[in-house]
C-alpha positions as CSV (number, residue, x, y, z in Angstrom):
1,M,0.0,0.0,-0.1
2,E,1.3,3.5,-0.8
3,Q,2.1,5.5,2.2
4,Y,0.1,8.5,3.1
5,H,1.0,11.7,4.8
6,G,-1.3,14.2,6.5
7,L,-4.6,13.9,8.4
8,L,-7.8,12.3,8.1
9,V,-10.9,13.4,9.8
10,V,-13.2,10.8,10.7
11,N,-16.5,10.7,12.4
12,K,-16.2,8.0,14.8
13,P,-19.4,5.9,15.6
14,Q,-20.6,5.0,19.1
15,G,-19.4,1.4,20.1
16,I,-15.9,1.3,18.9
17,T,-12.4,2.5,20.4
18,S,-10.3,5.3,18.8
19,A,-7.7,2.8,18.5
20,A,-9.9,0.5,16.6
21,C,-10.1,3.2,14.0
22,T,-6.4,3.5,13.5
23,Y,-6.1,-0.3,13.6
24,Y,-8.3,-0.7,10.7
25,L,-6.2,1.6,8.6
26,K,-3.0,0.0,9.9
27,K,-4.5,-3.4,8.5
28,M,-4.7,-1.8,5.1
29,G,-0.9,-1.2,5.0
30,Q,-0.4,2.1,6.5
31,R,2.7,2.0,8.6
32,K,2.8,5.3,10.6
33,I,-0.5,6.1,12.2
34,G,-2.0,7.8,15.3
35,H,-4.7,9.6,16.5
36,A,-5.1,13.1,18.5
37,G,-7.6,13.3,21.2
38,T,-9.0,10.0,22.2
39,L,-12.9,9.5,22.4
40,D,-14.4,7.0,24.6
41,P,-16.1,4.2,22.9
42,M,-19.7,5.5,24.0
43,A,-18.9,8.9,22.4
44,Q,-19.1,9.7,18.7
45,G,-17.7,12.5,16.4
46,V,-14.7,14.0,15.1
47,L,-11.5,12.0,15.6
48,L,-8.4,13.2,14.0
49,I,-6.2,10.4,12.5
50,L,-2.5,11.3,11.8
51,L,-1.0,9.4,8.8
52,G,2.7,9.2,8.1
53,H,4.7,12.5,8.7
54,G,1.5,13.7,10.0
55,T,2.2,12.0,13.2
56,K,4.9,14.4,14.0
57,I,2.5,17.3,14.3
58,F,0.7,15.6,17.3
59,N,1.7,18.0,20.0
60,Y,1.3,21.0,18.0
61,L,-2.5,20.1,17.1
62,L,-3.0,19.9,21.0
63,E,-1.4,23.2,21.5
64,G,-4.2,25.7,22.2
65,G,-6.7,23.7,20.2
66,E,-10.3,24.0,21.3
67,K,-12.8,21.4,21.1
68,V,-16.8,21.6,21.0
69,Y,-18.8,18.8,22.6
70,K,-22.4,18.2,22.6
71,A,-23.4,16.2,25.7
72,T,-26.5,14.7,27.6
73,V,-26.3,14.0,31.3
74,C,-29.0,12.2,33.4
75,F,-29.4,13.0,37.1
76,G,-30.1,10.5,40.0
77,Q,-27.2,7.9,39.6
78,T,-23.6,7.6,40.0
79,T,-21.2,5.1,38.4
80,D,-17.5,4.3,39.0
81,T,-16.6,5.6,35.3
82,W,-18.9,8.8,35.6
83,D,-20.9,7.7,32.5
84,R,-23.7,5.2,31.8
85,E,-21.4,2.4,30.8
86,G,-19.8,2.0,34.4
87,K,-20.9,0.0,37.6
88,V,-23.9,1.9,39.3
89,L,-22.7,3.0,42.7
90,T,-25.7,4.8,44.0
91,T,-29.3,5.6,43.0
92,Q,-30.9,8.8,44.4
93,S,-34.0,10.7,43.8
94,W,-33.7,13.9,41.6
95,E,-37.2,15.4,42.0
96,H,-35.8,18.2,44.2
97,I,-33.8,19.9,41.5
98,T,-35.1,22.7,39.3
99,S,-34.1,23.7,35.8
100,E,-33.0,27.0,36.9
101,E,-30.6,25.5,39.4
102,V,-29.1,23.2,36.6
103,R,-28.8,26.1,34.3
104,E,-27.2,28.3,36.6
105,H,-24.4,25.8,37.6
106,I,-23.7,24.8,34.0
107,F,-23.3,28.4,33.1
108,S,-20.8,28.7,36.0
109,W,-18.3,26.6,34.2
110,K,-17.4,29.4,31.9
111,G,-13.7,30.5,32.6
112,I,-10.7,28.8,34.0
113,N,-11.3,26.1,36.4
114,K,-9.7,23.2,38.2
115,Q,-11.3,19.8,37.1
116,L,-11.3,16.5,38.9
117,I,-9.7,13.9,36.7
118,P,-12.0,10.7,36.4
119,P,-10.7,7.6,38.1
120,Y,-11.2,5.7,34.9
121,S,-8.7,7.8,32.7
122,A,-5.4,7.4,31.1
123,A,-3.9,10.2,33.3
124,K,-1.0,8.5,35.3
125,Y,-0.3,8.5,38.9
126,Q,3.2,7.1,39.8
127,G,3.8,5.8,36.2
128,Q,0.5,3.9,36.1
129,P,-2.6,5.1,34.2
130,L,-5.5,5.5,36.5
131,Y,-7.9,3.2,35.0
132,A,-5.3,0.4,35.5
133,L,-5.4,1.2,39.3
134,S,-9.2,1.5,39.4
135,R,-9.5,-2.1,37.6
136,K,-7.2,-3.5,40.3
137,G,-9.6,-2.0,42.9
138,E,-7.0,0.3,44.3
139,N,-8.0,3.7,45.5
140,T,-7.0,6.4,43.0
141,P,-5.7,9.9,44.0
142,H,-7.9,12.9,43.5
143,K,-6.0,14.5,40.7
144,T,-7.0,17.8,39.3
145,K,-6.1,19.6,36.1
146,K,-6.6,23.3,34.9
147,I,-9.1,23.7,32.1
148,E,-10.8,26.5,30.1
149,I,-14.3,26.7,28.9
150,S,-14.9,29.6,26.6
151,C,-18.5,29.1,25.7
152,V,-21.4,27.2,27.2
153,E,-25.0,26.6,25.7
154,V,-27.9,24.8,27.7
155,L,-29.7,23.1,24.7
156,T,-32.6,21.3,26.6
157,I,-33.8,20.4,30.0
158,N,-36.1,17.6,30.2
159,L,-35.3,16.5,33.8
160,P,-33.9,14.2,34.8
161,Y,-31.9,15.0,31.4
162,V,-29.9,17.9,30.4
163,T,-28.3,18.6,27.0
164,F,-25.6,21.2,26.7
165,R,-22.8,22.2,24.3
166,V,-19.3,23.5,25.5
167,T,-16.4,24.9,23.9
168,C,-13.2,24.0,25.9
169,S,-9.7,23.5,26.0
170,S,-7.9,20.4,24.7
171,G,-8.1,17.5,27.5
172,T,-11.2,18.6,29.0
173,Y,-13.1,15.6,30.6
174,I,-16.9,15.9,29.8
175,R,-17.5,13.1,32.2
176,S,-16.0,15.3,35.0
177,L,-18.4,18.0,34.0
178,A,-21.4,15.5,34.4
179,H,-19.9,14.3,37.8
180,S,-19.6,17.8,39.3
181,L,-23.2,18.7,38.0
182,G,-24.4,15.7,39.8
183,M,-22.5,16.5,43.1
184,R,-23.9,20.1,42.9
185,M,-27.4,19.0,42.4
186,R,-27.0,16.7,45.4
187,C,-28.3,13.6,43.5
188,G,-25.5,12.3,41.2
189,A,-25.3,12.3,37.5
190,V,-23.8,10.3,34.6
191,L,-22.9,11.3,31.1
192,T,-25.2,9.3,28.8
193,E,-24.5,11.0,25.3
194,L,-21.3,12.5,23.9
195,T,-20.6,13.9,20.6
196,R,-17.5,15.8,19.8
197,E,-18.5,18.3,17.0
198,Y,-15.2,20.1,16.7
199,S,-11.6,19.4,17.2
200,Y,-9.4,22.1,16.2
201,P,-9.2,23.0,13.5
202,F,-11.9,20.6,12.0
203,G,-15.7,19.9,12.4
204,L,-18.0,17.4,11.7
205,D,-19.0,19.0,8.4
206,T,-15.2,17.7,7.1
207,A,-15.3,14.4,8.6
208,I,-16.0,11.2,6.8
209,P,-18.1,8.5,8.5
210,F,-15.9,5.7,9.5
211,E,-18.2,3.2,8.2
212,D,-17.9,4.7,4.8
213,L,-14.2,4.1,4.9
214,V,-14.9,0.4,6.0
215,T,-17.2,-0.2,3.0
216,N,-15.4,2.0,0.4
217,P,-11.6,2.1,1.3
218,D,-10.8,4.1,-2.0
219,L,-12.3,7.0,-0.4
220,L,-9.2,7.3,1.8
221,L,-7.1,9.0,-0.8
222,D,-9.4,12.0,-1.6
223,R,-10.0,12.7,2.0
224,I,-6.4,13.2,3.3
225,I,-5.7,16.7,4.6
226,P,-2.2,18.1,4.1
227,I,-0.2,19.3,7.0
228,T,-0.4,22.9,6.2
229,A,-4.3,22.8,6.3
230,A,-4.0,21.1,9.6
231,L,-1.9,24.0,11.1
232,P,-3.9,27.1,9.7
233,D,-2.6,29.5,12.2
234,W,0.9,28.7,11.1
235,S,2.8,30.7,8.5
236,I,4.6,29.2,5.5
237,V,8.0,29.5,4.1
238,V,9.2,28.0,0.7
239,V,12.9,26.9,1.0
240,N,15.1,26.3,-2.2
241,K,17.3,23.6,-2.9
242,S,20.4,25.1,-1.7
243,E,18.7,25.5,1.8
244,V,17.5,21.9,2.4
245,S,20.6,20.3,3.5
246,Q,21.3,22.9,6.1
247,I,17.8,22.5,7.4
248,K,18.3,18.7,7.6
249,N,21.6,19.3,9.5
250,G,19.8,21.5,12.1
251,I,21.2,24.7,10.8
252,P,18.8,27.6,11.4
253,L,17.4,29.2,8.0
254,F,18.4,32.8,7.7
255,R,16.8,35.2,5.2
256,R,18.2,38.7,4.9
257,D,15.8,41.8,4.2
258,T,12.9,39.6,5.7
259,T,10.8,40.6,8.7
260,C,8.6,38.2,10.6
261,L,6.8,38.0,13.9
262,S,9.1,36.7,16.6
263,G,7.7,33.5,18.0
264,K,5.7,32.7,14.8
265,K,5.3,29.0,14.2
266,T,6.0,28.1,10.6
267,V,5.8,25.3,8.0
268,L,8.9,25.1,5.8
269,L,8.0,23.8,2.2
270,L,10.0,22.5,-0.3
271,E,9.5,24.3,-3.9
272,D,7.0,21.5,-4.9
273,G,4.9,22.0,-1.8
274,T,6.1,19.0,0.4
275,P,6.5,19.9,4.0
276,L,10.0,19.7,5.2
277,A,10.1,21.1,8.7
278,L,8.4,22.8,11.4
279,A,10.1,26.0,12.7
280,E,9.8,29.0,14.9
281,A,10.6,32.5,13.5
282,M,12.8,35.0,15.1
283,N,13.0,38.6,13.9
284,T,16.7,40.2,14.1
285,S,18.3,43.5,13.0
286,N,19.9,41.7,10.1
287,G,16.8,39.8,8.9
288,A,14.7,36.7,10.0
289,V,15.8,33.2,11.4
290,W,13.8,30.2,11.7
291,T,14.7,27.5,14.3
292,L,14.0,23.9,13.6
293,L,11.2,22.4,15.7
294,R,10.7,19.2,14.0
295,G,11.9,17.5,10.7
296,L,9.2,15.9,8.5
297,W,11.6,14.2,6.1
298,T,12.0,10.8,7.6
């Protein structure tokens, strides 16, 4: 199989893991492959699959990349995983809560907050993922992380269910939002539905249903997105043949009589448009210098 380089935006269905999506493409013969932003099996929506040299931009995709989720929460129950698929721990009455209380607490999420990390998650404690400790019946530490929620919408409230949409920083656990909402309402709550509608910089409108890929693998080639499109906020600099070897040797690229914004992330391209490297610009009195961040040629 020809090796592909770039990104594939997939609409992951419910009931399969994110790893299963990448494994399918690996079985087709794609050697280098990964994904950015794991979706739980019960979740659906945008999953970014990285192909070939695209795997090297993983960390940069996560930098400051917002995500948008549509979620439904059910009050009156708690589980060990904080979603509908876990073992039920408690069942409580929810009739005392009001729509106004629910709406008020959801809107209070907006801003920068500390979030409790779910006990069933890939976050690590002393080198072990929390889900491994939880499965062994060991107590997991109450770890928190800083998140930012920039936009909140309450879509429907039909108690004991509420559906909302959040725009949040990468790494936000929607299960934790459901859990905190249940604690605040004094009756417990679990996440019952989750759709990722957007994962920087792509939305569901650009995603190919995973089922379509399975039934028609020939669709793959037409749906691959180049690395430059995956980093839309980065600038682009085309390098000439004489500059390629110095870049591959780690020597910064220098252009006299050129100005740039210091700190600006840049994709260095060959003259034929092939991505060569990721770099960071610095403006000097003599011109512009680009320091290599990551080579893309191997």
